[in-house]
C-alpha positions as CSV (number, residue, x, y, z in Angstrom):
1,M,11.4,-2.9,-0.7
2,N,13.4,-4.8,-3.3
3,N,12.3,-3.5,-6.7
4,N,14.3,-6.2,-8.5
5,S,12.2,-9.2,-7.2
6,S,9.8,-10.7,-9.7
7,H,7.0,-10.8,-7.1
8,L,6.6,-10.0,-3.5
9,S,6.6,-13.4,-1.8
10,R,5.4,-14.1,1.7
11,R,9.1,-14.6,2.6
12,D,9.9,-11.2,1.2
13,F,7.0,-9.6,3.1
14,V,8.1,-11.2,6.4
15,R,11.7,-10.0,5.8
16,E,10.7,-6.4,4.8
17,T,8.3,-6.0,7.7
18,G,10.7,-7.4,10.3
19,L,8.3,-10.1,11.3
20,A,9.6,-13.3,12.9
21,G,7.8,-16.7,13.3
22,I,4.3,-17.3,12.3
23,A,2.0,-14.6,11.0
24,L,-1.3,-14.4,9.3
25,V,-0.6,-12.7,5.9
26,I,-3.4,-12.1,3.4
27,G,-4.1,-9.6,0.7
28,V,-6.1,-8.7,-2.4
29,Y,-5.1,-10.6,-5.6
30,L,-5.5,-8.5,-8.7
31,P,-7.1,-10.2,-11.6
32,A,-9.3,-7.0,-11.1
33,C,-6.7,-5.2,-13.2
34,R,-7.8,-7.3,-16.0
35,G,-11.5,-6.7,-15.4
36,D,-12.2,-9.7,-13.2
37,S,-13.2,-9.8,-9.6
38,A,-10.6,-9.3,-6.9
39,R,-9.9,-12.2,-4.6
40,I,-8.7,-12.4,-1.0
41,V,-5.6,-14.7,-0.7
42,N,-3.9,-16.3,2.2
43,A,-0.2,-15.9,1.3
44,A,0.6,-19.2,3.0
45,S,-2.1,-21.3,1.0
46,P,-1.1,-23.8,-1.6
47,G,-1.1,-22.2,-5.1
48,S,-0.5,-18.6,-4.0
49,G,3.0,-18.8,-5.4
50,E,1.6,-19.8,-8.7
51,M,-0.3,-16.6,-8.8
52,G,2.8,-14.6,-7.9
53,V,1.0,-13.5,-4.8
54,D,1.0,-10.0,-6.3
55,L,-1.3,-8.5,-3.8
56,M,-2.5,-4.9,-3.9
57,S,-2.4,-4.4,-0.1
58,W,-0.8,-7.0,2.2
59,I,-2.2,-7.4,5.8
60,S,-0.1,-9.2,8.4
61,V,-0.8,-10.0,12.0
62,D,2.2,-11.5,13.9
63,Q,2.2,-13.4,17.1
64,S,2.9,-10.2,19.1
65,G,-0.3,-8.8,17.8
66,K,1.4,-6.2,15.6
67,V,-0.6,-5.4,12.4
68,T,1.4,-4.4,9.3
69,I,-0.4,-2.9,6.3
70,F,1.3,-2.3,2.9
71,T,-0.3,0.5,1.0
72,H,0.1,0.2,-2.7
73,R,-0.8,3.9,-3.8
74,S,1.6,6.8,-3.7
75,E,1.4,9.5,-1.1
76,M,1.3,12.9,-2.7
77,G,-0.1,14.9,0.2
78,Q,-3.7,13.9,-0.2
79,G,-3.7,11.2,2.4
80,T,-3.5,7.7,1.0
81,Y,-0.8,6.8,3.6
82,Q,-3.6,7.2,6.2
83,A,-6.8,6.4,4.1
84,I,-5.9,2.9,2.9
85,P,-4.8,1.6,6.3
86,Q,-7.8,3.3,7.9
87,I,-10.2,1.5,5.5
88,I,-8.6,-1.9,6.2
89,A,-8.4,-1.3,10.0
90,E,-12.2,-0.4,10.0
91,E,-13.2,-4.0,9.1
92,L,-10.2,-5.6,10.8
93,E,-11.4,-4.1,14.1
94,V,-8.0,-2.5,15.1
95,S,-7.1,1.1,15.9
96,L,-4.5,2.8,13.8
97,D,-2.3,2.9,16.9
98,Q,-2.0,-0.9,16.5
99,V,-0.9,-0.6,12.8
100,N,2.5,-0.3,11.2
101,I,2.1,1.2,7.7
102,R,4.6,0.4,5.0
103,F,4.7,1.5,1.3
104,A,4.7,-1.2,-1.4
105,A,7.3,-1.1,-4.0
106,A,6.7,0.9,-7.3
107,N,5.6,-1.8,-9.6
108,P,2.4,-1.2,-11.6
109,Q,2.6,-4.7,-13.2
110,K,2.1,-6.2,-9.7
111,F,0.0,-3.7,-7.9
112,G,-2.0,-2.0,-10.7
113,P,-1.9,1.7,-11.2
114,Q,-0.1,3.4,-8.3
115,P,-0.3,7.1,-8.9
116,S,-2.7,9.1,-6.9
117,E,-5.2,10.8,-9.1
118,G,-9.0,11.5,-9.3
119,S,-9.6,10.2,-5.7
120,F,-9.2,6.7,-7.3
121,S,-7.2,5.3,-4.4
122,V,-10.3,5.4,-2.1
123,R,-13.1,5.5,-4.8
124,G,-11.6,2.7,-6.8
125,W,-10.3,0.3,-4.2
126,R,-12.5,1.0,-1.1
127,K,-14.5,-2.2,-1.3
128,Q,-11.6,-4.5,-2.0
129,L,-9.7,-3.1,1.0
130,L,-12.8,-3.4,3.3
131,Q,-13.2,-7.0,2.1
132,A,-9.5,-7.8,2.9
133,G,-9.9,-6.4,6.4
134,A,-13.2,-8.2,7.0
135,S,-11.8,-11.5,5.7
136,A,-8.8,-11.3,8.1
137,R,-11.1,-10.5,10.9
138,E,-13.3,-13.5,10.2
139,M,-10.4,-15.9,10.0
140,L,-9.3,-14.7,13.5
141,I,-12.8,-15.1,14.8
142,A,-13.0,-18.6,13.3
143,A,-9.6,-19.5,15.0
144,A,-10.9,-18.4,18.4
145,A,-14.2,-20.1,18.0
146,G,-12.4,-23.4,17.2
147,Q,-10.2,-23.0,20.2
148,W,-13.1,-22.4,22.5
149,H,-15.3,-25.0,20.7
150,V,-18.1,-22.5,20.3
151,P,-20.0,-21.2,17.2
152,A,-18.3,-18.4,15.5
153,S,-21.6,-16.5,15.5
154,E,-21.2,-16.2,19.3
155,C,-17.9,-14.2,18.8
156,H,-17.0,-10.8,17.6
157,A,-13.9,-8.8,17.2
158,E,-13.0,-5.5,18.9
159,N,-9.8,-3.5,19.3
160,G,-7.5,-6.4,18.3
161,E,-9.2,-9.1,20.3
162,V,-11.8,-11.8,19.7
163,I,-14.6,-11.9,22.4
164,H,-16.9,-14.7,23.2
165,R,-20.2,-12.9,24.0
166,P,-21.9,-15.5,26.4
167,S,-18.7,-16.1,28.6
168,G,-16.8,-12.9,28.1
169,K,-13.6,-14.8,27.2
170,R,-11.1,-12.9,25.1
171,L,-8.1,-13.7,22.9
172,A,-5.8,-11.2,21.4
173,Y,-5.1,-11.5,17.7
174,G,-1.5,-12.4,18.3
175,A,-2.6,-15.6,20.0
176,L,-4.8,-16.7,17.2
177,V,-2.5,-16.1,14.1
178,E,-1.1,-19.6,14.0
179,A,-4.5,-21.3,13.8
180,A,-5.9,-18.5,11.5
181,S,-3.0,-18.7,9.1
182,K,-4.1,-22.3,8.2
183,L,-7.5,-21.2,7.1
184,A,-8.8,-20.2,3.7
185,P,-9.9,-16.6,3.6
186,P,-13.6,-16.2,3.3
187,Q,-14.8,-14.2,0.2
188,D,-17.5,-11.6,0.1
189,V,-17.8,-11.3,3.9
190,P,-20.8,-8.9,4.7
191,L,-19.4,-5.5,5.5
192,K,-20.4,-3.0,8.3
193,D,-23.2,-0.6,7.9
194,R,-21.9,2.9,7.5
195,K,-23.5,3.9,10.8
196,D,-21.3,1.5,12.6
197,Y,-18.0,2.9,11.4
198,R,-15.5,3.9,14.0
199,L,-12.6,4.9,11.9
200,I,-13.8,5.8,8.4
201,G,-15.2,9.3,8.3
202,Q,-13.5,10.3,11.5
203,S,-11.0,13.1,11.8
204,L,-8.1,11.2,13.1
205,P,-4.4,12.4,13.5
206,R,-2.6,11.5,10.3
207,R,0.2,9.0,10.9
208,D,2.6,10.7,8.6
209,I,2.5,14.2,10.1
210,P,5.3,13.5,12.7
211,L,7.5,11.9,9.9
212,K,7.1,15.0,7.7
213,T,7.7,17.5,10.6
214,N,10.7,15.8,12.2
215,G,12.5,15.1,8.9
216,S,12.5,11.3,9.0
217,A,10.1,10.9,6.1
218,Q,11.8,9.7,2.9
219,F,10.9,11.3,-0.5
220,G,12.1,10.6,-3.9
221,L,14.4,13.6,-3.7
222,D,16.2,11.9,-0.8
223,K,17.3,8.9,-2.8
224,K,21.0,8.9,-3.7
225,L,22.9,6.5,-5.9
226,P,26.5,6.5,-7.0
227,G,27.0,8.5,-10.1
228,M,23.4,9.7,-10.1
229,L,22.4,12.6,-12.3
230,Y,19.4,15.0,-11.9
231,A,17.2,16.2,-14.7
232,V,14.8,19.2,-14.7
233,V,12.3,19.6,-17.6
234,E,10.9,22.8,-18.8
235,R,7.6,22.0,-20.6
236,N,6.0,23.8,-23.3
237,P,3.4,26.2,-21.9
238,R,0.9,25.1,-24.4
239,F,-0.6,21.7,-24.1
240,R,-0.1,20.6,-27.7
241,G,2.9,22.9,-28.3
242,K,6.1,21.8,-29.9
243,V,9.7,22.8,-29.3
244,K,10.8,24.9,-32.3
245,S,14.3,25.4,-31.1
246,F,16.4,26.1,-28.1
247,D,19.9,27.6,-27.3
248,D,21.7,25.6,-24.6
249,S,25.1,27.5,-24.9
250,A,24.6,29.4,-21.6
251,T,23.2,26.4,-19.9
252,L,26.1,24.2,-20.8
253,A,28.5,26.8,-19.2
254,V,26.9,26.2,-15.8
255,P,29.1,24.1,-13.6
256,G,27.7,20.5,-13.3
257,V,25.5,20.6,-16.3
258,K,26.1,17.6,-18.5
259,R,23.6,17.7,-21.2
260,V,20.6,19.6,-22.6
261,L,18.1,17.7,-24.8
262,Q,14.6,17.8,-26.2
263,V,12.1,15.4,-24.6
264,Q,8.6,14.2,-25.1
265,R,6.1,12.6,-22.8
266,P,2.7,11.1,-23.9
267,V,-0.5,12.7,-22.6
268,F,-3.4,10.5,-23.7
269,N,-2.8,10.3,-27.5
270,R,-0.7,13.5,-27.7
271,L,3.0,14.2,-27.2
272,Y,3.9,16.9,-24.8
273,E,7.3,18.4,-25.7
274,G,9.9,20.2,-23.6
275,V,13.6,20.6,-22.9
276,A,15.5,18.8,-20.2
277,V,18.7,19.8,-18.4
278,V,20.8,17.0,-17.0
279,A,23.3,17.8,-14.3
280,D,25.2,16.2,-11.4
281,T,23.4,18.3,-8.8
282,L,19.7,19.2,-8.6
283,W,20.6,22.9,-8.1
284,A,22.7,23.0,-11.2
285,A,19.9,21.4,-13.2
286,M,17.4,23.9,-11.8
C-alpha cells in the first residue's frame, strides 16, 4: 500500500489489488471513530470522494468473481488476518477459499485504531463487518433479481452465487458486479441468526499458516530502506521508574553502534523511560 496517499481511493484500491475492469467495491465509512454510527459506502457512488472514502475494511468483487478483503487491524499472532475476512465472508456468503486477503496501510487517521489489543478487533467491529458483508450480498441479490425480473425475496446467495429459488436459476457474483456497482448499499440489513453461521465459530485452517511456514510472510523486520538504522530499547523494569544514569562507553565501542540515548514513551498519563541503542544492524543494536 502507498502510505503517502491522503486517502485510499477506489482507483488506489483497484491498483493495489490488481483488479481490472468493473468491480463492486464497498466498505465501512468511519464516522464511528467520532462516536457516530458507521455507514456502508459504495466507493463508486457520488460523494464518496468527498468523504475521503476512508473505509475500515474494503470489500471488492471483480468480474471474475474474485473477492478481495482489506483487513484494517494488525496481525500479531492472535488471528485478525483470518477473523476479519471470516466475519465478512459469513454474511457475504463466500468461502474463505474464494477470498484474497490484504492488509490496509498503517494509518489510524483513516482506519481508526489499528493495534490488536483486548480482543477489540472482533469485539469492537464485529457488527460493522457483518453489516458490510450483508450489504454487499444484498446488492448482488438485487442485481440478479433485476436481471431475472423477479422479486429479490425469491432469491438467496450461497457460495458466491445468487440463486432464484422457484426456477433454480443461478448467477455467479462475477456476472453481477457491473449492475451491483451502480446500486446504493442498503444500511442495517438484518443479519443471520447465530445458529445459521457456516464460518464464524468454525475451526478453519488459518490462511496465514502457509505464509509463515514457507517464509513468504512479510513482517516489519523484513522492511529494508537505504541508510536505515535499527533501534533497540531497554525499558525500566519498574512501570513508573526513571532513568537515573547510564554508561554508554562500552556500547559505543561495538562496531555499527551509532548512538545511545535516553527515551520516553507515554503509557496512559505516565512516561515510561528507557535507554535506546541505535545501530546500522539489528544485531549490533541488540
